[in-house]
C-alpha positions as a Markdown table, in Angstrom:
| # | Residue | x | y | z |
|---|---|---|---|---|
| 1 | Unk | 34.0 | 131.3 | 7.9 |
| 2 | Unk | 34.6 | 132.2 | 11.5 |
| 3 | Unk | 33.0 | 130.7 | 14.5 |
| 4 | Unk | 32.0 | 133.8 | 16.5 |
| 5 | Unk | 31.7 | 133.2 | 20.2 |
| 6 | Unk | 33.2 | 129.7 | 20.0 |
| 7 | Unk | 35.7 | 128.7 | 22.6 |
| 8 | Unk | 37.9 | 125.7 | 23.2 |
| 9 | Unk | 38.8 | 123.8 | 26.3 |
| 10 | Unk | 41.5 | 121.1 | 26.3 |
| 11 | Unk | 43.7 | 119.1 | 28.7 |
| 12 | Unk | 47.1 | 120.0 | 27.3 |
| 13 | Unk | 48.1 | 121.1 | 30.8 |
| 14 | Unk | 47.7 | 117.4 | 31.9 |
| 15 | Unk | 48.7 | 115.6 | 28.7 |
| 16 | Unk | 51.2 | 116.7 | 26.1 |
| 17 | Unk | 49.0 | 114.9 | 23.6 |
| 18 | Unk | 46.0 | 117.1 | 24.5 |
| 19 | Unk | 43.7 | 114.1 | 24.3 |
| 20 | Unk | 40.5 | 115.9 | 25.1 |
| 21 | Unk | 39.3 | 119.0 | 23.1 |
| 22 | Unk | 35.9 | 120.6 | 23.6 |
| 23 | Unk | 34.7 | 123.3 | 21.2 |
| 24 | Unk | 31.5 | 125.1 | 22.2 |
| 25 | Unk | 29.5 | 128.3 | 21.5 |
| 26 | Unk | 30.0 | 130.5 | 24.6 |
| 27 | Unk | 27.0 | 132.6 | 23.6 |
| 28 | Unk | 24.7 | 129.5 | 24.1 |
| 29 | Unk | 26.3 | 127.6 | 27.0 |
| 30 | Unk | 28.6 | 128.3 | 29.9 |
| 31 | Unk | 31.2 | 125.7 | 30.8 |
| 32 | Unk | 32.8 | 125.9 | 34.2 |
| 33 | Unk | 35.7 | 123.6 | 34.6 |
| 34 | Unk | 35.6 | 121.9 | 38.0 |
| 35 | Unk | 38.5 | 119.4 | 37.5 |
| 36 | Unk | 40.9 | 118.4 | 34.7 |
| 37 | Unk | 43.5 | 115.7 | 34.4 |
| 38 | Unk | 45.1 | 113.2 | 32.0 |
| 39 | Unk | 41.9 | 111.1 | 31.6 |
| 40 | Unk | 39.0 | 113.6 | 31.9 |
| 41 | Unk | 37.7 | 117.1 | 32.1 |
| 42 | Unk | 34.8 | 117.6 | 34.5 |
| 43 | Unk | 32.5 | 120.6 | 34.1 |
| 44 | Unk | 29.4 | 122.3 | 35.4 |
| 45 | Unk | 27.3 | 123.3 | 32.4 |
| 46 | Unk | 24.8 | 126.1 | 32.4 |
| 47 | Unk | 22.4 | 126.0 | 29.4 |
| 48 | Unk | 19.3 | 128.0 | 29.1 |
| 49 | Unk | 17.7 | 127.7 | 32.5 |
| 50 | Unk | 19.2 | 124.3 | 33.3 |
| 51 | Unk | 22.4 | 123.1 | 34.9 |
| 52 | Unk | 24.1 | 119.7 | 34.7 |
| 53 | Unk | 27.5 | 118.1 | 35.2 |
| 54 | Unk | 29.5 | 116.8 | 32.3 |
| 55 | Unk | 32.6 | 114.7 | 32.3 |
| 56 | Unk | 34.5 | 114.1 | 29.0 |
| 57 | Unk | 36.6 | 111.0 | 29.2 |
| 58 | Unk | 39.6 | 109.7 | 27.3 |
| 59 | Unk | 40.8 | 106.7 | 29.4 |
| 60 | Unk | 44.4 | 105.6 | 29.5 |
| 61 | Unk | 45.5 | 102.4 | 27.8 |
| 62 | Unk | 47.5 | 101.6 | 31.0 |
| 63 | Unk | 45.4 | 99.4 | 33.3 |
| 64 | Unk | 46.9 | 100.9 | 36.5 |
| 65 | Unk | 46.3 | 104.5 | 35.3 |
| 66 | Unk | 42.8 | 103.6 | 34.2 |
| 67 | Unk | 42.0 | 102.4 | 37.8 |
| 68 | Unk | 42.6 | 106.0 | 38.9 |
| 69 | Unk | 39.9 | 107.0 | 36.4 |
| 70 | Unk | 37.4 | 104.7 | 38.0 |
| 71 | Unk | 38.3 | 105.9 | 41.5 |
| 72 | Unk | 38.0 | 109.6 | 40.4 |
| 73 | Unk | 34.6 | 108.9 | 38.8 |
| 74 | Unk | 33.3 | 107.3 | 42.0 |
| 75 | Unk | 34.6 | 110.2 | 44.0 |
| 76 | Unk | 32.9 | 112.7 | 41.6 |
| 77 | Unk | 29.7 | 110.8 | 41.8 |
| 78 | Unk | 29.6 | 111.6 | 45.5 |
| 79 | Unk | 29.7 | 115.3 | 44.9 |
| 80 | Unk | 27.5 | 115.7 | 41.9 |
| 81 | Unk | 24.2 | 117.4 | 42.7 |
| 82 | Unk | 22.8 | 117.8 | 39.2 |
| 83 | Unk | 22.1 | 115.4 | 36.3 |
| 84 | Unk | 25.5 | 114.0 | 35.2 |
| 85 | Unk | 26.5 | 113.3 | 31.6 |
| 86 | Unk | 29.6 | 111.1 | 31.3 |
| 87 | Unk | 30.9 | 110.4 | 27.8 |
| 88 | Unk | 34.0 | 109.7 | 25.8 |
| 89 | Unk | 36.4 | 106.9 | 25.0 |
| 90 | Unk | 37.0 | 104.8 | 28.1 |
| 91 | Unk | 39.5 | 102.7 | 26.1 |
| 92 | Unk | 38.2 | 99.4 | 27.5 |
| 93 | Unk | 35.6 | 96.8 | 26.6 |
| 94 | Unk | 32.4 | 95.5 | 28.3 |
| 95 | Unk | 33.0 | 92.1 | 26.7 |
| 96 | Unk | 35.1 | 90.3 | 24.1 |
| 97 | Unk | 32.2 | 90.7 | 21.7 |
| 98 | Unk | 33.0 | 94.4 | 21.6 |
| 99 | Unk | 36.1 | 93.8 | 19.4 |
| 100 | Unk | 37.1 | 91.8 | 16.4 |
| 101 | Unk | 40.3 | 89.8 | 16.0 |
| 102 | Unk | 43.5 | 90.2 | 18.0 |
| 103 | Unk | 44.1 | 88.7 | 21.4 |
| 104 | Unk | 41.3 | 88.3 | 23.8 |
| 105 | Unk | 40.7 | 91.0 | 26.3 |
| 106 | Unk | 41.9 | 90.4 | 29.9 |
| 107 | Unk | 38.8 | 89.1 | 31.6 |
| 108 | Unk | 39.8 | 90.7 | 34.9 |
| 109 | Unk | 39.9 | 94.1 | 33.2 |
| 110 | Unk | 36.5 | 93.5 | 31.5 |
| 111 | Unk | 34.9 | 92.5 | 34.8 |
| 112 | Unk | 36.4 | 95.6 | 36.6 |
| 113 | Unk | 34.9 | 97.9 | 33.9 |
| 114 | Unk | 31.5 | 96.1 | 34.1 |
| 115 | Unk | 31.6 | 96.7 | 37.9 |
| 116 | Unk | 32.3 | 100.4 | 37.4 |
| 117 | Unk | 29.5 | 100.7 | 34.8 |
| 118 | Unk | 27.1 | 99.2 | 37.3 |
| 119 | Unk | 28.4 | 101.3 | 40.3 |
| 120 | Unk | 28.3 | 104.6 | 38.3 |
| 121 | Unk | 24.9 | 103.9 | 36.7 |
| 122 | Unk | 26.4 | 104.2 | 33.2 |
| 123 | Unk | 24.5 | 103.2 | 30.1 |
| 124 | Unk | 26.0 | 102.2 | 26.8 |
| 125 | Unk | 24.5 | 104.5 | 24.1 |
| 126 | Unk | 22.4 | 102.4 | 21.6 |
| 127 | Unk | 23.5 | 102.6 | 18.0 |
| 128 | Unk | 22.3 | 101.7 | 14.6 |
| 129 | Unk | 24.5 | 100.8 | 11.6 |
| 130 | Unk | 27.7 | 98.8 | 11.6 |
| 131 | Unk | 28.9 | 97.5 | 15.0 |
| 132 | Unk | 32.5 | 98.2 | 14.2 |
| 133 | Unk | 33.5 | 101.6 | 12.8 |
| 134 | Unk | 37.2 | 101.8 | 13.5 |
| 135 | Unk | 40.2 | 99.7 | 12.4 |
| 136 | Unk | 43.9 | 99.8 | 13.0 |
| 137 | Unk | 44.4 | 97.9 | 9.7 |
| 138 | Unk | 45.8 | 94.8 | 11.4 |
| 139 | Unk | 45.0 | 91.4 | 9.9 |
| 140 | Unk | 42.3 | 89.5 | 11.6 |
| 141 | Unk | 39.0 | 87.8 | 11.3 |
C-alpha cells in the first residue's frame, strides 16, 4: 500500500537523531515551516478554510538546553496571530506524581516548567486508562 500525497517533515538538519518526524497528507493540509531547531518544528497550517499555528516539541533532557525551548516558545507566543497548537514530549514533569520510582525530580526544574505552562497558557491533555504507559524497565516501586 502506498500513501499517495503523503509527505514527511523532520528535524534531521538540527539533530542527527531526527527527533521529530511529521507525516501528513499534502492533499488535505498545507504545512509551512516557519522555524525548526533541535527541540521543535513550528508551522503555519492551512486546513480547509482555517489557519492555525502548530509547534511539535521534543524537549532536550539537558536542563540548560531546555531553558532555550522555554525562551523560544515565549518568543513565538508574541508573534502568533492564529490559534496555536503546541504538542509533543517536553521531557519534564509538572510534579513528582508524574513519575514512578527512581530519584525525585529536581523541584527547581519542576517549578520552572509549571511557570512556563502558566505563562504559555498550556493545558495538559486529559486522559483515560493507565496513568503510566511507558517504562525503561528499571527496578522501582
